[in-house]
C-alpha positions as CSV (number, residue, x, y, z in Angstrom):
1,M,0.8,7.9,15.9
2,T,3.0,9.3,18.6
3,K,2.0,12.5,20.5
4,N,4.6,14.6,19.0
5,L,4.2,13.2,15.3
6,L,3.1,16.6,14.3
7,I,3.4,19.6,16.2
8,V,1.6,21.7,13.9
9,T,-0.1,21.0,10.7
10,L,-0.7,23.6,8.1
11,L,-2.7,23.0,5.3
12,F,-4.1,26.1,3.5
13,F,-4.9,27.8,-0.1
14,L,-3.6,31.3,-0.4
15,A,-6.7,33.5,-0.7
16,L,-5.6,34.5,-4.4
17,A,-4.6,31.1,-5.6
18,P,-6.7,29.9,-8.4
19,C,-8.1,26.6,-8.5
20,V,-6.4,23.6,-10.2
21,E,-8.2,23.2,-13.5
22,A,-9.8,20.0,-14.4
23,R,-7.3,19.1,-17.2
24,V,-4.9,17.9,-14.3
25,I,-6.9,15.2,-12.9
26,L,-5.5,11.8,-13.9
27,D,-7.0,8.5,-14.2
28,I,-4.2,6.0,-12.7
29,N,-6.4,3.2,-14.0
30,A,-6.5,4.3,-17.7
31,P,-5.4,1.6,-20.0
32,T,-2.6,4.0,-21.0
33,L,-1.2,6.5,-18.3
34,I,1.1,9.1,-19.4
35,Q,3.2,10.2,-16.5
36,I,3.1,14.1,-15.8
37,P,6.6,15.6,-16.0
38,I,6.9,17.3,-12.5
39,V,10.3,19.8,-12.0
40,L,11.5,19.7,-8.6
41,P,14.1,22.6,-8.6
42,K,16.8,22.5,-5.5
43,W,15.1,23.3,-2.1
44,K,16.3,26.2,-0.2
45,S,17.7,26.1,3.3
46,I,16.5,28.8,5.4
47,D,18.5,30.7,8.2
48,K,20.7,27.9,9.6
49,T,19.1,24.9,8.3
50,P,21.5,22.2,7.7
51,S,21.7,21.5,3.8
52,S,21.6,17.8,4.5
53,R,18.4,18.3,6.3
54,T,16.8,19.6,3.1
55,A,18.6,17.3,0.7
56,E,17.0,14.5,2.9
57,A,13.5,15.8,2.6
58,Y,13.8,16.8,-1.0
59,K,15.1,13.1,-2.0
60,I,11.8,11.5,0.3
61,L,9.5,13.8,-1.4
62,S,11.0,13.2,-5.2
63,N,10.9,9.3,-4.3
64,D,7.3,9.5,-3.2
65,L,6.1,11.3,-6.2
66,S,8.2,8.7,-8.5
67,L,6.7,5.9,-6.5
68,S,3.1,7.2,-7.0
69,G,3.3,6.4,-10.6
70,F,1.7,9.4,-11.6
71,F,4.9,11.7,-12.4
72,R,7.9,11.5,-14.3
73,V,10.1,13.5,-11.7
74,I,12.7,16.0,-13.2
75,E,15.3,16.6,-10.3
76,Y,17.5,19.5,-10.2
77,Q,20.8,17.6,-10.9
78,T,19.5,16.8,-14.5
79,L,18.6,20.3,-15.5
80,R,20.5,22.9,-17.6
81,F,23.6,24.0,-15.6
82,D,22.4,27.4,-15.2
83,L,18.9,26.1,-13.5
84,Q,20.8,23.4,-11.4
85,G,22.1,26.1,-8.9
86,R,18.5,28.0,-8.5
87,E,17.1,27.5,-4.9
88,G,13.9,27.9,-3.5
89,I,10.6,29.3,-4.7
90,P,10.9,31.3,-8.0
91,E,8.5,34.1,-8.9
92,T,5.6,33.2,-11.3
93,R,6.7,36.1,-13.7
94,T,10.1,34.2,-14.2
95,L,8.4,30.5,-14.9
96,Q,9.3,31.0,-18.8
97,E,12.7,30.3,-17.5
98,W,12.0,27.0,-17.1
99,N,10.6,26.1,-20.4
100,S,13.6,24.0,-21.3
101,T,12.8,21.8,-18.6
102,E,9.9,20.2,-20.5
103,G,7.9,19.8,-17.3
104,D,4.2,20.4,-17.1
105,F,4.4,21.6,-13.4
106,L,7.2,23.0,-11.1
107,L,7.2,21.8,-7.3
108,A,9.5,24.4,-5.2
109,G,10.3,24.2,-1.7
110,E,12.4,25.4,1.3
111,V,12.9,24.0,4.7
112,I,13.3,25.8,8.1
113,F,14.9,24.0,11.0
114,A,14.8,25.2,14.4
115,P,17.6,23.3,16.7
116,E,16.3,24.7,19.8
117,T,13.0,22.8,19.6
118,M,14.2,20.3,17.1
119,N,11.2,21.5,15.0
120,I,11.1,21.2,11.1
121,R,8.8,23.2,8.6
122,L,8.5,22.2,5.0
123,R,7.0,24.7,2.6
124,V,6.4,23.9,-1.1
125,V,4.6,25.8,-4.0
126,L,3.1,24.2,-7.3
127,F,3.2,26.2,-10.4
128,D,1.7,25.1,-13.8
129,L,4.7,25.5,-16.4
130,V,2.2,25.1,-19.1
131,E,-0.1,28.1,-18.4
132,R,2.7,29.7,-16.4
133,K,0.8,30.2,-13.1
134,Y,1.0,29.7,-9.4
135,L,-1.5,26.9,-8.4
136,V,-1.2,26.3,-4.6
137,E,1.2,26.1,-1.4
138,R,1.6,23.6,1.2
139,Q,3.0,23.5,4.5
140,R,4.0,20.7,6.9
141,E,5.8,21.2,10.0
142,G,6.6,18.8,13.0
143,H,9.5,17.1,15.2
144,V,12.8,16.4,13.0
145,Q,12.4,12.8,14.2
146,N,9.4,12.4,12.2
147,L,10.6,14.0,8.9
148,R,9.8,11.1,6.7
149,E,6.1,11.2,7.9
150,I,6.1,14.7,7.5
151,V,7.3,14.5,3.8
152,H,5.0,11.8,3.3
153,R,2.0,13.8,4.2
154,L,3.3,16.7,2.1
155,A,3.5,14.4,-0.8
156,D,-0.3,13.2,-0.3
157,D,-0.9,16.9,-0.5
158,V,0.7,17.4,-3.6
159,I,-1.2,14.2,-5.3
160,Q,-4.4,15.1,-4.1
161,E,-3.8,18.5,-5.8
162,L,-3.1,17.1,-9.0
163,T,-5.5,14.0,-8.9
164,K,-8.4,15.0,-6.6
165,E,-7.4,12.0,-4.3
166,R,-5.1,11.9,-1.5
167,G,-2.1,9.6,-1.8
168,V,-1.2,6.6,0.3
169,N,2.5,7.8,1.3
170,T,1.3,7.5,4.8
171,T,0.3,3.7,4.6
172,K,2.2,0.8,5.7
173,I,2.9,-2.9,4.3
174,A,3.0,-5.9,6.8
175,Y,4.7,-9.0,5.2
176,V,6.2,-12.2,6.0
177,V,10.2,-12.4,6.1
178,E,12.2,-15.7,6.2
179,S,14.7,-15.7,9.2
180,Q,17.5,-17.7,9.6
181,G,17.1,-21.2,10.8
182,G,13.8,-21.7,8.6
183,G,11.2,-19.5,10.4
184,K,9.1,-16.7,9.1
185,E,8.5,-13.5,11.0
186,I,6.0,-10.5,10.4
187,F,7.7,-7.2,9.5
188,I,5.9,-3.7,8.8
189,A,7.5,-1.2,6.4
190,D,6.5,2.2,5.4
191,F,5.0,2.7,1.8
192,D,8.6,3.5,0.3
193,G,9.7,0.3,1.8
194,T,11.8,2.2,4.4
195,N,11.7,2.4,8.2
196,V,11.3,-1.3,8.1
197,R,10.7,-3.2,12.0
198,P,9.6,-6.5,13.1
199,V,6.3,-7.1,14.6
200,T,7.3,-10.9,15.7
201,Q,10.3,-12.2,17.0
202,N,9.2,-15.5,18.2
203,Q,11.5,-17.7,16.0
204,S,8.3,-19.7,14.8
205,I,6.4,-19.7,11.6
206,N,4.2,-16.5,11.2
207,L,2.1,-16.2,8.0
208,A,-0.8,-14.3,6.5
209,P,-0.9,-10.8,8.3
210,V,-3.9,-8.8,8.0
211,W,-4.5,-5.3,9.5
212,A,-7.6,-4.6,11.9
213,P,-9.8,-1.8,10.4
214,D,-8.6,0.9,12.7
215,G,-4.8,0.1,12.1
216,R,-4.0,-1.0,15.6
217,K,-3.6,-4.7,15.6
218,I,-2.6,-7.4,12.9
219,A,-3.9,-10.9,12.9
220,F,-1.8,-13.7,11.3
221,T,-1.2,-17.4,11.6
222,S,1.3,-18.8,13.7
223,Y,2.9,-22.2,14.8
224,L,4.0,-20.7,17.9
225,K,2.3,-23.5,19.9
226,R,3.1,-26.0,17.2
227,N,-0.3,-26.2,16.0
228,P,-1.5,-23.5,13.3
229,D,-3.4,-20.9,15.4
230,V,-4.6,-17.2,14.7
231,Y,-3.1,-14.5,16.7
232,L,-3.6,-10.8,17.3
233,I,-0.7,-8.5,18.1
234,D,-0.2,-4.7,18.3
235,T,1.6,-3.1,15.5
236,D,4.3,-2.3,17.5
237,G,4.7,-6.0,18.5
238,K,3.2,-6.0,22.1
239,N,0.1,-7.5,23.6
240,L,0.2,-10.9,21.8
241,Q,-2.9,-12.8,22.2
242,R,-4.1,-16.2,20.7
243,F,-7.4,-15.7,19.2
244,S,-8.2,-18.9,17.8
245,S,-6.9,-22.3,18.7
246,Y,-9.5,-24.9,17.9
247,P,-8.1,-28.4,17.2
248,G,-6.8,-28.5,13.7
249,L,-6.1,-25.7,11.3
250,N,-6.9,-22.1,12.2
251,A,-5.5,-19.7,9.4
252,S,-6.0,-17.1,7.0
253,P,-8.1,-14.3,9.1
254,S,-9.8,-11.6,7.4
255,W,-11.1,-8.8,9.5
256,S,-14.8,-7.6,8.5
257,P,-14.8,-3.9,7.4
258,D,-16.6,-2.9,10.8
259,G,-14.2,-4.8,12.8
260,R,-16.7,-6.9,14.7
261,Q,-16.0,-10.1,13.1
262,I,-12.7,-12.2,11.6
263,A,-13.6,-14.7,8.9
264,L,-10.9,-17.5,8.8
265,M,-10.4,-21.2,7.9
266,M,-10.8,-24.0,10.2
267,G,-10.0,-27.7,10.1
268,M,-12.3,-28.7,12.8
269,E,-14.0,-31.4,10.9
270,G,-11.2,-33.1,8.9
271,K,-11.4,-30.5,6.1
272,S,-11.1,-27.0,6.2
273,E,-14.1,-24.7,6.0
274,I,-14.8,-21.0,6.4
275,F,-15.9,-19.6,9.7
276,L,-16.9,-16.4,11.3
277,V,-15.8,-15.5,14.9
278,D,-16.6,-12.5,16.8
279,S,-13.7,-10.2,17.3
280,N,-13.4,-11.2,20.9
281,G,-12.9,-14.8,19.7
282,A,-16.5,-16.0,20.8
283,N,-19.4,-17.7,18.7
284,P,-17.6,-19.5,16.0
285,R,-20.2,-20.4,13.1
286,K,-19.5,-22.3,9.8
287,L,-20.2,-20.5,6.7
288,T,-19.3,-23.0,4.0
289,R,-20.9,-26.6,3.7
290,G,-19.6,-27.8,0.4
291,H,-17.7,-31.2,-0.1
292,G,-14.3,-29.5,-0.9
293,N,-12.0,-27.7,1.0
294,E,-12.4,-24.2,1.6
295,A,-9.7,-21.4,2.2
296,S,-8.6,-17.6,2.2
297,P,-11.8,-15.8,3.0
298,R,-11.6,-12.1,2.1
299,W,-14.4,-9.5,2.7
300,S,-15.8,-7.1,0.2
301,P,-15.6,-3.4,1.2
302,D,-19.2,-3.1,2.0
303,G,-19.3,-6.3,4.2
304,N,-22.0,-7.9,2.4
305,Y,-20.1,-10.8,0.6
306,I,-16.8,-12.8,1.1
307,A,-14.8,-14.1,-1.4
308,F,-12.9,-17.3,-0.7
309,V,-11.2,-20.3,-2.4
310,S,-12.4,-23.8,-2.9
311,D,-11.5,-27.0,-4.6
312,R,-15.1,-28.4,-4.7
313,S,-15.0,-28.3,-8.6
314,G,-11.8,-30.3,-8.5
315,S,-9.1,-27.7,-8.6
316,P,-8.4,-24.5,-6.5
317,Q,-10.9,-21.6,-7.8
318,V,-12.3,-18.2,-6.5
319,Y,-15.9,-18.1,-5.1
320,I,-18.1,-15.6,-4.0
321,M,-20.8,-15.9,-1.3
322,R,-23.0,-13.6,1.1
323,S,-21.5,-13.0,4.5
324,D,-24.3,-15.3,5.9
325,G,-22.9,-18.1,3.7
326,S,-25.7,-18.0,1.3
327,E,-25.7,-17.3,-2.6
328,V,-22.6,-19.1,-3.2
329,R,-21.3,-19.0,-6.9
330,R,-18.1,-19.7,-8.6
331,L,-16.0,-16.5,-10.0
332,T,-12.9,-17.9,-11.9
333,Y,-13.2,-20.4,-14.6
334,E,-10.0,-20.1,-16.7
335,G,-6.9,-21.9,-15.3
336,S,-6.9,-24.8,-13.2
337,Y,-5.3,-23.3,-9.8
338,N,-6.7,-19.9,-8.7
339,T,-6.2,-18.5,-5.1
340,H,-5.6,-15.6,-2.7
341,P,-8.4,-13.4,-3.4
342,S,-8.1,-9.7,-2.6
343,W,-11.1,-7.4,-3.2
344,S,-10.7,-3.9,-4.1
345,P,-11.6,-1.1,-1.7
346,K,-13.6,0.3,-4.5
347,G,-15.7,-3.0,-4.8
348,D,-15.3,-2.9,-8.6
349,R,-12.4,-5.9,-9.0
350,I,-11.1,-8.9,-7.2
351,A,-7.3,-9.8,-7.7
352,Y,-6.2,-13.1,-7.3
353,C,-3.2,-15.5,-7.9
354,G,-3.7,-17.6,-11.3
355,R,-1.4,-20.3,-12.7
356,G,-1.0,-20.3,-16.3
357,A,1.6,-21.3,-18.6
358,G,3.7,-22.7,-15.6
359,R,3.7,-19.6,-13.6
360,F,1.9,-18.0,-10.9
361,Q,0.5,-14.3,-11.8
362,I,-1.5,-11.7,-10.6
363,V,-5.1,-11.6,-12.1
364,T,-8.0,-9.0,-11.6
365,I,-11.5,-9.7,-12.6
366,K,-15.0,-8.1,-12.1
367,P,-17.1,-9.5,-9.3
368,D,-19.5,-10.7,-11.9
369,G,-16.6,-12.6,-13.6
370,T,-16.1,-10.7,-16.2
371,G,-13.2,-8.5,-17.5
372,R,-10.3,-10.7,-16.5
373,K,-7.0,-9.3,-16.9
374,V,-3.5,-10.6,-16.2
375,L,-1.2,-7.9,-14.8
376,T,2.2,-9.8,-14.4
377,P,2.8,-11.8,-17.8
378,D,6.3,-13.2,-18.2
379,S,7.6,-11.7,-15.0
380,G,8.4,-14.9,-13.0
381,D,6.1,-16.4,-10.0
382,N,3.7,-13.7,-8.6
383,E,1.7,-14.2,-5.4
384,S,-0.4,-13.2,-2.8
385,P,-1.9,-9.8,-4.3
386,C,-3.2,-7.0,-1.8
387,W,-4.9,-3.7,-2.7
388,S,-4.1,-0.4,-1.4
389,P,-6.5,1.3,0.6
390,D,-7.3,3.7,-2.3
391,G,-7.6,1.0,-4.9
392,R,-5.0,2.6,-7.1
393,Y,-2.2,0.0,-6.5
394,I,-1.8,-3.8,-5.8
395,A,1.3,-5.5,-3.8
396,F,2.2,-8.8,-4.4
397,S,5.3,-10.9,-3.8
398,S,7.3,-12.0,-6.7
399,N,10.7,-13.9,-7.7
400,R,11.2,-12.1,-10.9
401,A,14.9,-11.0,-9.6
402,G,15.7,-14.1,-7.9
403,G,14.7,-14.5,-4.1
404,S,10.9,-13.5,-3.4
405,R,10.5,-9.9,-2.6
406,I,7.6,-7.3,-2.3
407,Y,6.4,-5.2,-5.6
408,I,3.8,-3.2,-6.2
409,T,1.8,-2.1,-9.4
410,N,-0.5,0.4,-10.9
411,A,-3.8,-1.4,-10.8
412,N,-4.0,-1.9,-14.3
413,G,-0.6,-3.7,-14.2
414,S,1.6,-0.7,-15.3
415,N,4.8,0.8,-13.5
416,Q,5.6,-2.4,-11.6
417,R,8.5,-1.6,-9.0
418,R,10.2,-3.3,-6.4
419,L,9.0,-1.9,-3.0
420,T,11.7,-3.7,-0.2
421,T,15.4,-3.4,-0.5
422,T,16.7,-6.5,1.4
423,A,19.4,-8.7,-0.4
424,K,18.4,-12.0,0.3
425,G,14.8,-12.0,-0.3
426,G,12.4,-14.6,1.2
427,E,9.5,-12.1,1.6
428,S,5.9,-12.8,0.9
429,G,2.3,-12.1,1.9
430,P,1.9,-8.6,1.8
431,A,-1.0,-6.6,3.4
432,W,-1.6,-3.1,3.1
433,S,-2.9,-0.7,5.9
434,K,-5.4,2.0,5.8
435,R,-4.0,5.6,5.5
436,S,-2.9,7.4,8.7
437,E,-5.1,10.5,8.6
């Protein structure tokens, strides 16, 4: 985060504001989630604020709320004609005039821009249209260059008010993009799929990015030196470091939650095994000792267990073991090809890629092997699931619309939507960062 990212951050409840009632709390993982209709009147430009700045902030926040999966956003352009032109924050006594919108909540806003300092301040007020009352006010402020970040934080404020948990609009997703000439590069995008920028530009094959727990580095597999080795790189693309380059395979890194160790697959003995290596690259030790090939280690959020893939039973299946390699047990039994495990940050479910009826699908299951649920039936091939840091969403790659692109879904499989916007596709292997606090 740059020093001038947020010049001032104001988060406050007005002294006379009543608390949001319990009825507003939403469970995005419920079997059936009814999206809450929320009205966004036209925002007001204060003083000499350009209307284009206000419109940009409005559109970013509207998209953030829609992308969250919680809300059915009702933008002002769709309202009754006499309501379309109403700008800014209404008085509580006039809330009955918005009954025709059929919204449960109204989120009104205003923007003030100071050209002499290039500072921009956003103010929003949330109203309950059902009970016709004021709920809360939020403000965010910073350099206009960081407008998207400011709005993302404001959207997270609103989501927290209505769900009792912050949103993930400040998170980022790393993923692989096919380049011209057959190479693959690592890119990063904001949660909403914008602000895309490259991390690697080495014209090699770079795969399987994962974030360090502190969000400062990404580990990945690369053929930069012809052998599949594990590298570390800063998220701005600087300070490339070869982390594991033992003879044979070095691939599929996974950081421990405390950042002290990296689990990865190595092919030092003619077949792939799961190893642990200290975060400084020293002290490699083998965890698995089965007769099959072992791959794709992924830590549990408490650091006590590692999920991985093994073909020791004759086909690739997901297994779980303690982080010292003990107490190995098979997790998946349905389907003959199950790979790419990913542990929910809440610890309650594991997502993986399972093949069924000739297609690869995203599946979740409890760590005890019960509660199996297919999230992507009849939607092309879907692979490489990864969880959001709050456990509410899963990102994955899918070719349902042609070339492979990055999608996200609610954790229960609802509200699946495309995240990336490139025309050619060729995107895979998403990895989700933690929140930017």
